[in-house]
C-alpha positions in Angstrom: 38.4 -13.3 29.3 37.3 -10.3 31.4 33.8 -10.5 29.7 33.6 -14.2 30.7 34.5 -13.4 34.3 31.9 -10.6 34.5 29.3 -12.8 33.0 30.1 -15.6 35.5 30.0 -13.2 38.4 26.7 -11.7 37.3 25.2 -15.1 37.0 26.4 -16.1 40.5 24.8 -12.9 42.0 21.5 -13.5 40.2 21.4 -17.2 41.3 22.2 -16.1 44.9 19.3 -13.6 44.8 16.9 -16.2 43.4 18.0 -18.7 46.0 17.5 -16.2 48.9 14.0 -15.3 47.7 13.1 -19.0 47.3 14.1 -19.8 50.9 12.4 -16.8 52.4 9.7 -18.2 54.7 6.1 -17.1 54.4 4.6 -15.6 57.5 1.0 -16.0 56.5 -1.7 -15.7 53.8 -3.9 -12.8 52.6 -7.3 -13.5 51.3 -10.1 -11.4 49.9 -13.4 -11.8 48.0 -12.3 -9.2 45.5 -9.0 -7.7 44.3 -6.2 -6.2 46.4 -2.5 -5.6 45.9 0.5 -7.1 47.6 3.8 -5.4 47.0 2.2 -3.4 44.2 1.1 -6.5 42.4 -2.7 -7.0 41.9 -4.1 -10.2 43.5 -7.4 -11.9 43.3 -8.2 -14.5 45.9 -5.3 -15.6 48.1 -1.6 -14.5 48.3 1.4 -15.6 50.4 2.8 -13.0 52.8 6.4 -12.5 53.6 8.1 -10.4 56.3 7.6 -6.8 55.1 4.8 -7.5 52.6 2.8 -4.3 51.7 -0.9 -4.8 51.3 -3.4 -2.3 50.0 -7.2 -2.9 49.7 -9.6 -1.0 47.5 -13.3 -1.8 47.3 -12.9 -5.1 49.1 -11.4 -5.8 52.5 -8.7 -8.4 53.1 -8.1 -11.0 55.8 -4.6 -11.8 56.9 -4.0 -15.2 58.5 -0.5 -15.1 60.2 1.5 -18.1 61.3 2.0 -16.6 64.7 -1.7 -17.1 65.3 -2.9 -13.5 64.8 -5.7 -12.7 62.3 -6.0 -9.3 60.8 -9.0 -7.8 59.0 -8.1 -4.9 56.8 -11.0 -2.6 55.9 -11.6 -1.2 52.4 -9.2 1.6 51.3 -6.5 0.5 53.7 -2.8 0.2 53.4 -0.5 -1.7 55.7 2.9 -3.4 55.9 3.0 -6.7 57.8 5.9 -8.2 59.6 6.3 -11.3 61.7 5.7 -9.5 64.9 3.9 -6.2 64.0 1.5 -4.5 61.6 2.3 -1.0 60.4 -0.9 0.8 59.4 -0.4 3.7 57.0 -4.0 4.3 55.9 -7.5 3.1 56.7 -8.4 0.6 59.5 -7.3 -2.8 60.8 -8.9 -5.2 63.2 -6.6 -7.6 65.0 -7.8 -10.8 66.7 -5.6 -13.0 68.9 -2.9 -10.2 69.0 -0.8 -11.7 71.7 2.0 -12.1 69.1 1.3 -9.0 67.1 1.6 -5.3 67.8 0.3 -2.4 65.7 2.1 0.8 64.7 0.2 3.8 63.4 1.4 7.3 62.9 4.1 7.1 65.6 1.9 5.2 68.1 2.4 1.6 69.1 -0.6 -0.5 70.3 0.3 -3.7 72.2 -1.8 -6.4 73.8 -2.1 -6.4 77.6 -3.1 -10.1 77.7 -3.5 -13.2 75.5 -7.1 -12.5 74.7 -6.7 -9.0 73.5 -8.5 -8.0 70.3 -8.4 -4.4 69.0 -9.2 -2.2 66.0 -7.1 0.7 64.9 -8.2 3.4 62.5 -6.5 6.4 60.9 -9.1 9.1 60.6 -8.4 12.7 59.5 -5.0 12.9 61.2 -6.2 11.1 64.3 -5.3 7.6 65.5 -8.4 5.8 66.9 -8.1 2.6 69.0 -10.9 0.4 70.2 -10.5 -2.7 72.4 -13.1 -5.5 71.8 -11.6 -8.1 74.1 -9.0 -8.1 76.8 -7.1 -4.8 76.9 -4.4 -3.0 75.0 -1.7 -0.4 75.9 -0.8 2.6 73.7 2.8 3.9 73.6 4.1 7.0 71.9 7.2 7.1 69.6 9.4 7.7 72.6 8.2 4.5 74.3 6.2 6.1 77.0 2.8 4.5 77.8 0.0 6.9 77.2 -3.0 4.9 78.2 -4.6 1.5 78.9 -7.8 0.8 76.9 -10.1 -1.8 78.4 -12.6 -4.0 76.6 -15.6 -2.2 75.1 -13.9 1.2 75.2 -12.0 3.4 72.7 -9.5 6.3 72.7 -8.2 8.7 70.1 -4.8 10.3 69.7 -3.6 13.2 67.5 0.1 13.1 66.6 1.9 16.2 67.9 -1.0 17.1 70.2 -2.5 16.0 73.5 -4.0 12.5 73.7 -7.1 11.6 75.7 -9.7 9.0 76.1 -12.8 10.0 74.2 -14.8 9.6 77.4 -13.5 13.0 78.5 -14.2 14.7 75.2 -11.2 16.9 75.9 -8.9 16.0 73.0 -8.7 18.4 70.1 -10.5 17.0 67.1 -12.3 14.3 69.0 -15.8 14.5 70.4 -18.6 12.3 71.5 -18.7 9.4 74.0 -16.5 6.4 74.2 -19.4 4.3 73.0 -19.9 6.5 70.0 -16.2 6.2 69.0 -16.1 2.5 69.7 -19.1 1.9 67.4 -17.7 4.2 64.7 -14.4 2.3 64.6 -16.1 -1.1 64.3 -18.4 0.2 61.6 -15.4 0.4 59.3 -15.5 -3.4 59.1 -19.2 -3.9 58.5 -19.9 -6.6 55.9 -16.3 -7.7 55.5 -16.7 -11.3 56.8 -16.6 -12.6 53.3 -12.8 -12.6 53.2 -12.7 -15.4 55.8 -15.3 -17.4 53.9 -13.4 -17.1 50.7 -10.2 -18.3 52.3 -11.9 -21.2 54.1 -13.7 -22.4 51.0 -10.5 -22.2 48.9 -8.5 -24.3 51.3 -11.3 -26.8 51.7 -11.7 -27.3 48.0 -7.9 -27.8 47.5 -7.8 -30.8 49.8 
């Protein structure tokens, strides 16, 4: 009798877990022209994304199309966790288009859009968080919620956790040198040749209709 009760209870818990997973809404789709991983599972082509999905790229970049309207391009050798309202970058680089509904967290810093047209790229590079704004502007906050700087379109800044932060135009921050233009170009170079992810996704959705 006790065994039957335990078995019934175990089955009820399992069914409940399956039901909860089945009703979890997707927040977007990840696409790549090569292989990548989602929640430690290797994927080729497209994969659904859920709140808290962990994505890691290797030799191919990956494009994330989120239902909130944001589009994220992950560079090669990049790791990130995506949520409905934010992207947590733990390795590599990410470019975010239409980021009005998406912020980025990287090594204790939070990058948020300043207007609806904001587009930015964030790169983790040798212990430094590098941020470039391609369109609109973005604001950078530290882990305590204090705003550190405002980055306008066509400019870039770098920050070192635990140290002083500065726009690269001043060249005064430890570990960062060169002009703002140099840093801006270096960040965007991380995404060179990665447009194929978008093509792969568009082609697959078109052929399925």
